[in-house]
N, C-alpha and C positions, 0 to 999 in steps of 0.2 A: 288486425284486431288490436285494440288498445289493452295493454296489460293493466290489471287492477293492482295498484301498489299502495302502500300505506302513506298517510300524510307525513309521518316522521321521515320516511325514506326520501320524500320530496324536499326535505329540509324546510317544511312549512313552519316549524317552530321558529325559524330564523326570519320569516317574512313578517315585516312590521305591520301591525294593525293599529293605526292611530285613529280610533273612532270609526264608526261605520261609514262606508261610502254609499252614495245613492241618496235616497229620500226617506230618512227615518222619521221625519216629523210631518205633521199635516195641520191644516187649519180647522178641521172638524174632528177633533180627537174625542173618543169616548173614554179611553184610558191613556194615561201618559206616564211613562217610566223614565227616570233620569238617574244616571250614575248608579245603577243597581249592582251591588256585589252580593254574592251568596257564599257562605262558608258552611262546611260540615266539619265542626271542630276547627282544626288548624288548616284544613284543606279548602282552598278557594275553588269553587265550582263555576261561578259566574263572575266576570270581570268587567265592571264599568259599562254596563249595557244601558243604552238610552234609545227609546223609540216610542211611537204612538200607535194605538189601535184606532183606526178610523171608523166612525159610525157607519153601521149597515154595510160593512165590507167584511170579506173573509181574508184573514191574514194567515198565511202558511208559514210555519217555522220548520226549516229544513236544515240538514247537516248530518255529518257522520255520527254513528252510534257513540254515545258518551260525550257529545259536544255541549250538553247543557240545555237542550230544547225543552225536555219535560221538566227539568228542575226549574227553569225560568217560568214555564207555564203555571206550575203549581204555586209560584209566588203571587199570581194575579188574583187568587181567591184565598190566600193564606193557608193552603193545604200543607205547606211546609211547617206551619206551626205545630203540626202533629209529630214532627221529628225533633226530639229534645236538643240534639247537637247542631241543629240548623239555625243559622243567624243571617237575616236579610238586612242589608243596609241600602240606603239611597231613598229616593222619592218614588212612590207608586201611587198614582191618583186615579180615582174614578169620578168623572165629572167634577174635577178640581178638588176632590176631598181625599185626604191621605188615608189609604186603606190600612196602613200600619199605625195610624194615630190612635191615641188612647180612647178617643170617643167612638171608634169604629168597633161594633160588635161583630166578631168573626162569623157567627151563625147567620146574622142578617146579611152580612156581606156575601156569604155563599148562596143565599137566595137570589141576590142581585147578579152574582157572577157564578153561574152554574157550571158543572163539569161533567163530561161524559168520558169514561175511561176506556182503555184499550180493550179490556175484556168485559163483555156485558155482565152486569152485576145486579140483576133484579133481586128485590127482597123476597124472602120465602113467604110470600103472601099472594093473594089473588091479583089478577091483572088490575082490577078496579082499585084495590087497596095500595098497589104500587104507585099509582098515579095520585091517589087521594091523600097519601101520607103527608106530603109536604104542605098542601093547603090546609090540612087539619092542624098540623103543628104551628103554622104561622097565622091561623085564624082567618083564612081568606074566604071562607064560606060561612054564612050564617045559618044555613039549613041544608037538608039533604038535597033539595032540588038544585041549589046553587053548586053544591059539590058534584052532583051528577053532571051539571053543565060544564064545570071545569074539567072533569075527567074526559068527557066526550070531546070537548074542544081540543084538549091537549093531545089526545089520541089521533084526532083528525089532522092536526098540524104535523104530527109525526108520521102521517101516512099509514096508520095502523088500524084505525077504527073499524073499517069495513071488514078487516080480517078477523077481528076479535069481538065484535059487538054482541055475538050470541054466546060468548063464553067468558064474560067479564069476571065471573066468580071462580074461574079455574086458575091454577097456579101460574104465575108469570114464568116460573122456571120451566114450564112445559112447552114454551114457545121455541121456535127455531132460533139459531144464533142471531140471524139478521133481525128477526122479530124482537128478540130480547133487547138488542141494541136500540131499536126504535122505541121500545117500551121505556128504556132508560132515558132516551131523549124526551119522550112524553113526560116522564117524571120530572125532568129538569125544567121543561117548559111550564109545568103546572103551577109553579110558584112565581110565575111572571118575571123571569130574569131580564136583565138588560144586556148581559154579555154571556155567551156560551163558549166554554173552553172544551176542546176535544183533543184527547191524547191518543193519537193513532186509532180512531174509532172503528176503522174497517180492517185493521191488520189481521184480525182473527176470523174474517168473513170470506165467503166464496165470492167469485167475481160478480154474480148476479146480485147478491145481497149488498156488495160494495157499491154497485151502480145505483141501487135504490137509496143508500145512505148519501151518496154524492149528490143525487138529484134533490134529496131532502135538504142538504146543506145549502144548495142553490136557492131553494125556496125560503129557508129560514132567514137568510141574510136580509130579506125585505123588512124584517122586524127586529132582528137581533144583530149585535156586533159579535163576530165569531173569530176565534183564534184556534187554529188546528195544527197540532204537531203531526207530521207524517214522514215516514221513511221512504215513501214513494214520490219521486219527483214528478212522475206522470200524474199522480193524484193532485199534487200541489198545483200543477199547471192547469188541471181541469176545474178545480173548485175555487181557487183563490183569485183575488184581485191584487193583493200585495203579498210579497214573499220576503222573509227575513232569513238570511243564511248565517248559521252559527258555526264556529270552529273553535275548539279548545276553550269553551266557555266564554267566547267573545262574539259579539255581533260584528260580522265582517261587512255585510252589504244588505241593504234593504231598498226595495223599490217596487214599481209595477211588475207583476208576475211575468208578463210578456217580455219586458226588458231584461229581467234577471235571467230568463232562460234562453234568450236569443242574443243578448249583448251584455254579458256581465262586465262590471267595471273593475273588479278585483281579481287578481291572479288566482287566489284560493277558490273563489266562487267558480271561475272558469274551469279549474282543475276538477272540482267536484261535479259540476254540471256535465262535463265532457266524459266523466267516468274514470278519470285518472286515479282517483282514490275515493273511498267512501265506506 
């Protein structure tokens, strides 16, 4: 049996990381990140990270707790703007447009790059109003019939409509945990995003609800570009086509998921995948 030991005791701080090995860039990028640094005050959390999110692919971000996965994910729709001491440097582009540029409206950006959080967070409103809220704010429906269609379509895409169609006026908070998370996904889909970010979306769910979410992710990639942070290597292997391994705020390796899990190129990745630390 392999002993679980810390990265520090392996001397991994002394292992040189000169840019990510593998295949961090692609020819069909939806989002491109170059030389990204993230600071919380004087503390640097992300160090010179560069890679692409490929269109209509699921990219999994994996690595030990505290390695910067979620911090980096939140950069992609400027959620870190809500933290006063957070400072993001480098180039982050969506379809070639700088998302931290002065011309970019963060509210509109978050409609294009939606986010699903670790803990389901439905609004204290009806199931219908949870999904309708975004389209109303962004003026995506001209009348009630259009809004009804958006709500139904979004719930269907999230695999939830048949379960809730007879109680759309009931509180979203009354749903089960897995249903609440699918409601949050429907809410994200309702504003017609181009990218969906998921921060450990199934970590609070039971195995059955997790399987439903994973199947949903597989279906959603046909229309959306998806980045998912997960603590579960098994989940990353099941749902993603690309995997990025983070360590101490740096991108160590990125490539096809199968290659990362069967033949990692970097010693740190191999140590993590094999269970030597994590």
